[in-house]
N, C-alpha and C positions, 0 to 999 in steps of 0.2 A: 471433423477433421477442422475442415473446410476453412478458408484462411483465401489468397488471389489466387488468382488465375491467367497466364497470357497467352495459350494457345485453351480448346475445348479440350482435355485430354485427362479431367481426371476419370480418379477408376474407381471413387469413393462414393457410394449419394452421398451428396448433401447442399449447402450454397456457397457459393465462391464468387465472396464482390471488390471488384475494383472502384475505386476512385477519378474520376480524371478529370480534366481540365480541359475548354478548349483557347483558350486564349493566355500567355502572363497575365495578360493587363487587366483580364475578369475578374473583375476586382476576384447536454440535453436531456426526447426524453429517456430519461439516465435516472435509474434509481441509486441511491447513495449507493458507492461498491467500499469495497474493502481496500485497508492497506496493509500490505506486507512490511516486519520491518525487523532487519539479521542483529541482535543482539550478542555482546562476548560476557556470558554472566556466572557469578562463582558458585550459584546456585540453580537447582530446578532441573528439568526434564529438558534433557537437549536429540538436537534432530528434531525437531517436531514443530508443528504451531500449534502454537496457544491462544485462543481465541479472546480476547482482553472485554470486559464493557464496565461501564461504572460501577460493579458490584466485587469486578476482580479482586482479592487477596494479594494485593502487589509481593508485601513479605514474606508471606510465608510458599509463595507460587514461585521467587526470582529472587528473593532474600533482601528486596532492597523496597523503597517505600516509591510514587511513581514519579515523587517529585526528585528521585536521585537515579529515574533513566532519564535521564536527557531526550532524551530521543523517543522516547513517547513521551514524558510529559510536554512539550511542544505540540505530538501529533494530534494529541487528547484537545488543544483548543480549538481543535476543526473538526475531529470528527473523537466518536470510542468505538466505531468500527476499525478496530487492528486486529492484526494474526503477530502476534512477535516468534523468534525461530531463537533459539539460544546455537548459537556458533558454537561453543565450544565440543570439549568432546566428552563424556563418559570418563570422569576420576574417581577415584577413592573418596568412598563415605568417610567422613568423622566418627569413634570410635571413643569408649570405656567403658569400665567395667569397675566397679565395688560391694566387696561382700555379693558375690553372687549377683549380684545383678549389670546389665549387660544395659548399655542405650548409644543403638545407629543411629544415625542422621539418614534421613529417607532419600537426601540425594546425596550424589557425590558433588565435591566443591568443595574449594579453602574457607566459602563463607560456614561450610559446617563446624568450620572450631572456634565460631563462634556462639555453640548449640554449650549451654550448661545446664543441669540435671540435681535438686536440691532433693533431697526425703529427708523425712522428719517423720521420727516414729512416737505411737502417743503410748501411753500409759496405757489405752484397753490394745494395745497392739498396731490398732490402727495404721498406715502411714500416707503419709501426707507426700505427693509428688507434684517439682513445681521446675516447670521447664522454660528458659529463659534465652534467647535469640540474639546477640549482641545486651546485655545489659538487663533488658527488658521481658516480663515474665510473659509467656504464648499459650502458658496452659497451665492449666494445677484438678491435680484430680487428687481423691483419699478415696483409700480401698482396703480394707482386710486383710482380705490373700491376694499375691502376686494374678490368680486367675482372672481377676478383675479390672486388671493397670490395660490399658487401652492406647493404643498409639495416637498420636496426634503428628499438625501438620510437619512439624520439624525430627521429628525421632519414634523407632521405635524401640519399643522392652526383649529383651530375655535373658534368660536365669529363673531367682526367685527374687522376691523380697530383704533388704538388711534389715536385721535385728537393729543396725542400730543408727543412728543419722547418719548421712555421706551425702556426699556431694560429686558427681558427675563430670568433669571438666571433658569435654570431647576434642580429641586429636588428629588428626592424622587424616585431614580430608585436604587432595589434592583437585586443583582444578588441570583438565589434557588442555591448553593452550589453543583459540582456533587459528587455521591455515589460509590459504591459499584453497584447499582442498573442503576446507567445514563447506566457502564460499562454493562453490561448484555443486556443492552434495546441497545447499540452499537455493540456488538457481535451478537445480534437480525437485526439490521434491515440491517450484511450485507448477508441475505440473499438473497437478494434482489436487488445486488451490484455485478456490470459485476467486480473484481479487480484480482490484482495478485499479491501482498502482503499488509500485516496487519502490523504495526509498535508500540509499544509503550513499550517508558521507561517509569519503574515505582523500585520500592524499594518491590512492597505488591504484594509476591509471590501469593497469593487467583489471584490475577486478570490477573498474566501471566497463571497461571493455564486454567483460565474457560476461555482465548484465543485462547493458544495451542490445550486445546480439541477441542475448534470450528473450526478448520483449519483443525485438522487430522478427526472429523467427515465432513467437505467439500467434502475431500479427500475420504475416506472410502465410506460413503454413497448417498452423492448428487453427484461425479464426478468432484467438481472442483480443479482442484490443483494449490492450494491457502498456501501463505506460510506467518506465522508468525514472524519477529523478535522484539525481545526480549534483556532485557541484564541479565548476569550472573542466566539465566537461563537453564542449560543444562537435568533436570527433567525430561524435556519433550522427553528426547529419541527417537527422531521422526524425520524423511529426514521433517517435515511440520514445525519445528521451528527451529530457528538462534538465539544463542544468542551471544554475543557478550562483550567482557571478561573484555576491558581496553578502556578509554576514548583518546580524544588528546586536544594539546595544538596548538591553531586558528594563524595563522598569526597576530599582536597586539596584543595579549597575554588573549585571554579567554581561560577560561577553559572549555571542554566540559567533564562529567563523564562517563562513559559507558552507562548510559541511557538517555542522550543525543545527542550519537555520534552515537546510533541505528539511525537513519533515514538516513542520510547520505547512510549504507550500505544497508538500505530497499528499499530509492527511484534506486541507482543500482542495484541493483537485479532486480528491478518491472519492470528496464527499461534492460534489458543484454538481449542479441537473446540467440548467438550459443556460444560465448566466455565464459569462463572464469573469474574469479572475482579475483582471484589469483596475488597478488601483483599488486591489480585495488588500481590506487595513490586516496589520499582521500583529493578532492578540499580543499585550503587554508590553510591544517595544515603543521606547522614545529615541531612538538615535537609530542611523544606520554606516557602514563601514563608508563614509566617504570619497567617492568618486563626483569627480570631474563634470562637466556637458559634456566635453568631447570625450570621453571615457565613459560615459552611459549613452550615445548615442554610436559608441564604437561595439559597444557591448553587448547590445540593442538588436545593430545588423549584425553581428558573432553569434545571433543566438539562446544568447542568456537571459535567463530572469536577474533586472534586474530589481535590488528593496533602495525605495528612494521616500525622500523626506518631502511631504506635503501636508498642508493645516494642521502641524504640529501631530503629525501621525504617521509611520511608518507603513509605506503600503506599496505592493507588485505592482514597478514601472509598464509593466504589460504584459500578457497574461501569453507569450509563446514556446515556441519549446524549437530543438538544434536544427532542424530543418533547412537550409540554404539553398540548395540545389532544383532550383524549378527550370521547371523544365513546360512544354505544351502542357501535356499529360496531368501535371503535380504544380500547380504556380504557388503564388505569392499566400495562396489561402490557407493553405496546407498546414503549416507557422502556424497560426494563430489556436489555440487553444479551447475557449467556444467554437470554431469550428470543427476542429477536429473531435472534440465530445461529441460535436454531432451529427460524423458522421458515423461515430461507436455506436450514436440512438436509431439510425437509419439499420445501418451492420446489421445489431443486434436484434432487433425486430424482425428486421426483416429474414434475419437466418433462423428466427423462434417460431416466426410462422408455420417458415416452409418448415420445415423439420414438423412440430405439431401435426399439420397439416394438410399436407401439400406428397410429402415423402413415401411410397410407395400406395396410398388412400387415392389419387386422383389419376382424371388420363391426362394425360401429354395428346393432348388435340386442345382444338379450338376454344373451344368452352370450358373447361381444363384452365386453358391458360387465362382465357375471360374472368375466369374465380378468383384467378391466384392474382389478376390485374384488382380487381376488387376489393379482395383483402389487403393488400397493400396500402392501397389509396381510403381504405373504412381506417385499419389498426393500424398502419405506420404511420402514412404521411399527412395525415388531415392535420390530427393530436398536436403532430410538430408546426403543424402552418399557422394554427391558433397560439401554441405558446413563443412562436416567435425562432422556432429549431429553423425553419427556412420560409422562404415566399410561397404567396400561394403558385399553383400548379392548372397547369388545362390538363385536361383524362391523354387530349395527342401525345403530352409532354412524355406519356408514362406508354414505352413500346414492352410488350410480352411477345418472346418467336417463339418458337424450336428450333433445338441449338443444333449444334451438330450432329449427334445422337439423335436416337429418337428418344433418350429417357433422361433428354438434355433440354436446359428449358433458357433462353440468354435471354434478358431482362435488362432494359437499359432508362433507368432516370433520367428525368430531364428536369434538375432540379436546384436551386437554385438557394445554397447556408445565407445565413444571414448575422452579422461581427457586432458588435456593441461598438457605438459609438465613441473614439477615442482621440477625435483632433478635430478642435473648431475653430475656421476660416473666419474672419470675422471682416467683414467690409464699413464703417460706423460712418454715415452721408449727414454731416451738420450741414443744415438752412441756415 
C-alpha cells in the first residue's frame, strides 16, 4: 500500500512518506520506468496490457505498423519500455468459407475484413495456402491434407481442404468502439501494472480529470509515484500531472497537435533518471506551434510544458508539472520535474529497503532504528549525493525515532534536492 500520512494512524505495516519544505522561498536514482498508453485499435487483444519492445510484430498484434500508431511511434523516440492497451471492446471476428474450408480471424475488429486467403491445389493433391493482410502476404504453408494446416498470426482454419483452387475473403469483422467506460476500465487495470508514466492526449476534460485523480490516488494512497501526461490540463494543480501546451511540426511536414505531442514527453519522462528535461530536444521536430514571449511566460506560470525553438532545435522550455498552489509544506520545488523524480528516487528506495529488510524482521528499539538509519544513508542517500540528486548532508540531519505506537518508526530526512541550471544572470564589467 504505502502512500502519504497526516497522522500516525495507519493500520497496514508499510512505509508512509511525506515530503515537505520549511518555507516558500527555499528554493533520479531511478531506473527507466514503463510508459502506459491507451489506444483504440481495430485489431488485436482488447482490455489488457501488451508489453512492447523493439522486436514487437506490430502488424500482426495491432493491425498497424509502428509508423501508423502515432502515439507509440512518438514514444519510441525516447523509450521502448511501453505497455499498450487497446480501449476497444471485443468485436465480431471476420470469417469466410469456401468449398468446405473456413478461415476465421484470430481477433475481432474491422481490420479482420482486410484478410483474404488463397488456396492453390497442385497435381499431386497438395495445397498451398497463402494468407494476405491488407494486400500483403503474411503467411504461406504447403500441406498434403487438412491435418497439416496450422493457424497463423491472422487466421485459424477449420473444415477440410478444397478440392480446387479457392479464395476466401473474410467479412463480418466488427469493432466495439471505445467509450468513457473503456477509459475507466483502463484506469482500473493500472492497479496491477508497474509503470512510471501514463499518457493520453484528448479534448475530453472528463477523461483527463479521471486519470489525473487516479495518479494522485496512486501517490497519496498506494505509494506508487506515477505521473500522468496529457494536454492543456493544468486544472490538476498537482505534481503527478503534466500538461503539454503546444504542438510541433516534424521533419517531412507532419503537424502534431498538443494532444499528439504528449507521447514523446511522457516517454522521455519515463526514461529519465537523475537529469532534467529542460531544453531536452524533441527528436525529428523542426518547428513548433508558435507562442509569443508573453504567452510562453504565462504558460509556464500556469504549469504547462511548452515546446520552443532554440538553435534550430525544438526543445522543452522547462521541465515542470501542473502544481501551482504553493504552501510552506510544498513550495515551488515540487513543480520541477527533476526534483519530483528525485523525490521518487528517495521514496521508492526508502520504501524498498524498509519492506525488504525491516518490516517484521528488526526490533523497533534504539539499535534497530540506528540500523535503519545507517541503511538509509548507505543505500538511499549517499549514492544520490554522488549522482547530484541531493546535496551533501550531515548524519544528524537524519532523525529516526519511535512513532506514536510501538510498531511505528518516525523518520525525518533533512535533505536538499538539487535542480538543474536554467537561468543565467550575468554582469559584464568592461575595463
